[in-house]
C-alpha positions in Angstrom: -12.8 -28.7 -49.3 -12.2 -31.5 -46.8 -10.2 -29.1 -44.5 -12.4 -27.8 -41.7 -11.6 -24.6 -40.0 -12.5 -24.5 -36.3 -11.7 -21.6 -34.1 -8.7 -19.3 -34.1 -5.2 -19.7 -32.6 -2.5 -17.3 -31.7 1.1 -18.1 -30.7 3.6 -15.9 -28.8 7.3 -16.7 -28.2 8.4 -15.9 -24.6 12.1 -15.1 -24.8 14.9 -13.5 -22.8 15.1 -10.7 -25.4 15.1 -7.3 -23.7 12.8 -4.8 -25.5 14.4 -1.9 -23.7 17.9 -3.0 -24.9 17.3 -3.3 -28.6 16.0 -6.9 -28.1 19.4 -8.1 -27.2 19.0 -11.5 -25.4 19.6 -11.3 -21.7 21.4 -14.1 -19.8 21.8 -15.3 -16.2 20.1 -17.6 -13.7 16.3 -17.8 -13.6 15.6 -17.2 -9.9 11.8 -17.9 -10.1 9.7 -19.3 -12.9 6.0 -19.9 -13.1 4.2 -20.5 -16.4 0.6 -20.1 -17.4 -2.1 -22.7 -17.8 -5.8 -23.1 -18.4 -8.4 -23.9 -21.0 -7.2 -23.2 -24.6 -3.6 -22.7 -23.6 -0.7 -24.9 -25.0 2.9 -24.6 -23.9 5.8 -25.8 -25.9 8.9 -25.3 -23.7 12.0 -27.0 -22.6 14.7 -25.7 -20.3 12.9 -22.9 -18.5 12.7 -23.6 -14.8 13.7 -22.0 -11.5 17.5 -22.4 -11.3 18.1 -22.7 -15.0 21.1 -20.8 -16.4 20.4 -19.0 -19.6 23.6 -18.5 -21.6 24.5 -16.1 -24.4 25.4 -19.0 -26.7 22.0 -20.5 -27.4 18.5 -19.7 -28.4 16.8 -17.1 -26.1 13.5 -18.9 -26.3 12.0 -20.0 -23.0 8.6 -21.2 -24.1 6.1 -21.0 -27.0 2.6 -20.1 -25.8 -0.4 -20.9 -28.0 -3.9 -19.7 -27.3 -7.0 -21.1 -29.0 -10.6 -19.8 -28.9 -13.7 -19.6 -31.1 -13.0 -16.0 -32.2 -9.9 -13.9 -32.8 -10.8 -11.5 -29.9 -11.3 -14.4 -27.6 -8.0 -15.9 -28.6 -6.2 -12.6 -28.0 -7.9 -12.2 -24.6 -6.9 -15.7 -23.6 -3.3 -15.1 -24.6 -3.3 -11.8 -22.6 -4.5 -13.6 -19.6 -1.9 -16.4 -20.0 1.0 -13.9 -20.4 -0.1 -12.0 -17.3 0.2 -15.2 -15.2 3.8 -15.7 -16.1 6.4 -15.0 -13.5 10.0 -15.0 -14.7 12.7 -13.5 -12.4 16.4 -13.2 -12.8 16.5 -12.4 -16.5 14.7 -9.9 -18.7 11.9 -11.1 -20.9 9.7 -9.8 -23.7 6.5 -10.6 -21.9 5.5 -7.0 -21.1 6.2 -5.9 -24.7 4.0 -8.6 -26.1 1.3 -7.7 -23.7 1.4 -4.1 -24.9 1.3 -5.3 -28.5 -1.8 -7.5 -27.9 -3.8 -4.7 -26.4 -2.8 -2.0 -29.0 -5.7 -0.7 -31.1 -3.8 -1.1 -34.4 -3.1 -4.8 -33.6 -6.7 -5.4 -32.6 -8.0 -3.7 -35.7 -5.6 -5.8 -37.9 -4.1 -2.7 -39.4 -0.4 -3.2 -38.6 2.3 -2.7 -41.1 5.9 -4.0 -41.2 6.9 -0.7 -39.6 4.4 -1.0 -36.7 7.0 -1.7 -34.0 9.4 1.0 -35.3 6.7 3.7 -35.4 4.9 2.8 -32.1 6.9 3.9 -29.1 4.0 3.1 -26.8 4.9 -0.6 -27.1 8.1 0.1 -25.2 6.3 1.8 -22.3 6.7 -1.3 -20.1 5.1 -1.5 -16.7 7.7 -2.4 -14.1 7.1 -5.7 -12.2 6.9 -5.2 -8.5 8.2 -8.7 -7.8 6.5 -8.8 -4.4 6.6 -12.5 -3.9 10.4 -12.7 -4.4 10.9 -9.7 -2.0 8.7 -11.3 0.7 10.4 -14.7 0.4 13.9 -13.1 0.5 12.9 -11.1 3.6 11.4 -14.2 5.3 14.5 -16.2 4.5 16.8 -13.5 5.8 14.9 -13.2 9.0 14.7 -16.9 9.5 18.4 -17.4 9.0 19.9 -14.2 10.4 17.2 -13.0 12.8 15.7 -9.5 12.9 18.3 -6.8 13.0 16.5 -5.2 16.0 16.6 -8.4 18.0 19.5 -10.4 16.6 21.9 -11.4 19.4 19.7 -10.4 22.2 18.4 -12.9 24.8 14.7 -13.6 24.7 12.9 -11.8 27.5 11.3 -13.9 30.2 7.6 -14.4 29.9 6.1 -12.9 33.1 2.8 -11.5 34.2 -0.7 -12.5 33.4 -2.0 -13.2 30.0 -3.7 -10.2 28.4 -7.2 -10.5 27.1 -9.3 -8.4 24.8 -12.1 -6.5 26.7 -15.6 -7.8 26.3 -17.9 -5.8 24.1 -20.8 -4.1 25.9 -23.0 -4.2 22.8 -23.0 -3.0 19.2 -21.3 0.4 18.6 -23.5 3.4 19.5 -23.5 6.6 17.5 -20.4 8.7 18.2 -18.7 11.9 17.1 -17.9 10.6 13.6 -21.6 10.1 12.9 -22.1 13.9 13.6 -19.1 14.7 11.3 -20.4 12.6 8.4 -23.9 13.9 8.8 -23.3 17.6 9.2 -19.6 18.3 8.6 -16.7 19.8 10.6 -18.5 23.1 11.4 -21.3 21.2 13.2 -18.6 19.4 15.2 -17.0 22.7 16.2 -20.3 24.2 17.2 -21.2 21.1 19.2 -17.9 21.3 21.0 -18.5 24.9 22.0 -21.9 24.0 23.4 -20.6 21.1 25.4 -20.3 21.6 29.2 -18.5 18.3 29.8 -14.8 17.7 29.3 -14.1 16.0 26.0 -11.5 13.2 25.9 -9.1 12.1 23.2 -7.5 8.7 23.7 -3.9 8.8 22.7 -2.9 5.2 23.6 -2.4 4.1 19.9 -0.2 7.1 19.1 1.4 9.2 21.8 1.0 6.6 24.5 3.3 4.0 23.0 5.4 6.6 21.1 6.4 8.1 24.5 6.6 4.9 26.6 7.4 2.1 24.1 9.4 3.8 21.4 6.4 3.6 19.1 6.7 -0.2 18.9 3.1 -1.2 19.3 2.1 -3.4 16.4 -0.9 -3.0 14.2 -2.3 -6.4 15.3 -2.4 -5.3 18.9 -4.4 -2.1 18.0 -6.7 -3.9 15.6 -7.7 -6.5 18.2 -8.7 -4.0 20.8 -10.3 -1.5 18.4 -13.8 -3.0 18.4 -13.9 -2.6 22.2 -13.2 1.1 21.7 -16.2 1.4 19.3 -18.5 -0.6 21.5 -17.5 0.5 25.0 -16.3 4.1 24.5 -18.6 5.8 22.1 -18.5 8.9 24.2 -14.9 9.6 23.3 -14.2 12.7 21.3 -11.6 11.0 19.2 -9.0 8.3 19.1 -5.5 9.5 18.2 -4.0 6.5 16.4 -1.8 7.8 13.5 0.8 10.3 12.5 3.7 11.5 14.5 6.5 8.9 14.6 4.1 6.0 14.1 4.2 6.4 10.3 8.0 6.2 10.0 8.4 3.5 12.7 5.8 1.3 11.1 7.9 1.2 7.9 11.4 1.2 9.2 11.2 -0.9 12.3 8.0 -2.9 12.4 8.0 -3.7 8.6 4.3 -2.8 8.5 2.2 -0.6 6.3 0.8 2.5 8.2 -1.9 3.0 5.6 -3.2 -0.6 6.0 -3.1 0.0 9.8 -5.3 3.1 9.3 -7.7 1.2 7.0 -8.1 -1.6 9.5 -8.7 0.7 12.4 -11.2 2.7 10.4 -13.2 -0.4 9.7 -13.2 -1.5 13.3 -14.1 1.9 14.8 -16.8 3.2 12.5 -18.4 5.5 15.1 -15.4 7.2 16.5 -13.4 10.0 15.0 -9.8 8.9 14.2 -7.1 11.5 14.8 -3.6 12.0 13.7 -0.7 14.3 14.6 0.6 16.3 11.6 3.9 18.2 11.8 2.8 21.1 9.6 4.9 21.3 6.5 7.0 18.4 7.8 4.0 16.0 7.4 5.0 12.8 9.2 8.7 13.2 8.2 11.7 15.0 9.4 12.1 17.6 6.7 10.0 20.3 5.0 8.0 18.9 2.1 6.6 20.8 -1.0 3.1 22.2 -0.6 1.7 19.8 -3.2 3.1 16.8 -1.2 1.5 18.0 2.0 -1.8 18.6 0.3 -1.8 15.2 -1.4 -0.9 13.5 1.9 -3.7 15.2 3.8 -6.2 14.3 1.1 -5.1 10.7 1.1 -5.1 10.4 4.9 -8.7 11.9 5.0 -9.8 9.5 2.3 -8.3 6.5 4.1 -9.9 7.3 7.5 -8.5 10.3 9.4 -11.2 12.7 10.7 -9.3 15.0 13.0 -5.9 16.5 12.1 -4.0 18.0 15.0 -1.5 20.3 13.3 1.5 21.8 15.0 4.9 23.4 14.4 7.7 23.0 16.8 8.4 26.7 16.7 4.7 27.7 16.6 5.3 29.3 13.2 1.8 29.6 11.8 2.9 30.0 8.2 4.5 26.5 8.4 1.1 25.1 9.4 -1.1 27.0 7.1 -0.8 24.8 4.0 -1.6 21.7 6.1 -4.6 23.4 7.9 -6.0 24.6 4.6 -5.7 21.1 3.1 -7.6 19.7 6.1 -10.5 22.1 5.6 -10.5 21.4 1.9 -10.9 17.7 2.8 -13.9 18.6 4.9 -12.3 17.3 8.1 -11.8 18.7 11.6 -8.6 20.9 11.9 -7.2 21.1 15.4 -4.5 23.7 15.5 -2.0 23.2 18.4 0.5 25.4 20.2 3.7 23.9 21.7 4.9 25.0 25.1 7.2 23.8 27.8 6.3 24.4 31.4 4.5 23.1 34.5 0.8 23.9 34.5 0.7 23.3 38.2 3.4 26.0 38.9 1.7 29.4 39.0 5.2 31.1 38.5 5.6 29.4 35.1 
């Protein structure tokens, strides 16, 4: 009668036992270690730290985690939060398995039996850790020590010429072609183009300009810094071609940048202008033919992320190789600009 119950507690053992290998303890060196903390969390650990070597000859326990709260549900939620904060790299752990167990409906309903683990394969559907921090640190360390493979061993170029500056904004962005597209759709844009007497311009600096002159090496930051000037000073442009072609591949392989993030940033900074991309028909932005569903999904995602005008072409002018992409553009309610490739001199009447 003198014992007073106050709240509820839950304890989990974080070990190097591998759930996907019959819970056999893993061993090796811990390359990164970060434990949880916070209100209601107690840690009982010992030898787990970055650089520690886990051998096969001793207990696989890394740390005991205890969560306390007023109610069972709160204790479980607190434990789930704590386990999600752990970062253990270099050896396998049971953390993802325990996380699955804590959120399973049978566990939450307190209806588990001794055969629960054996009869619940969903517990072993573990979400793979992306390990982004370790990858970034490894990359930075490699570049810092060995240099970038594209520039290693080359002399630094001399700094010459005047310092470049971002153009001054002439005022807030005025309504542009994208406003018409969003308000009335691609058919209205096409009708407006047919009725226009003036020449319509597409600025290709951010795509074909540096692809042809600078091996597609213009960085996202350089485009992003000047983009607001496009929106404020050039609202009369038909479109800004800033994506597709070789820019997608080069951003990943040589600039170590995300082309999707580039598109998101440019979309945010040029809200009134239609953004345009070059799409190689069934080849997408790659160098081989892709399945129809891949082309359709890519077009849909590009439209969702910010592309308004898709200039679709095929190097052999084979319309069937362009059809899937063009249909996908129309399904996305965007402007489809079908292109024909030719070689010649438009100033030579004999050609």
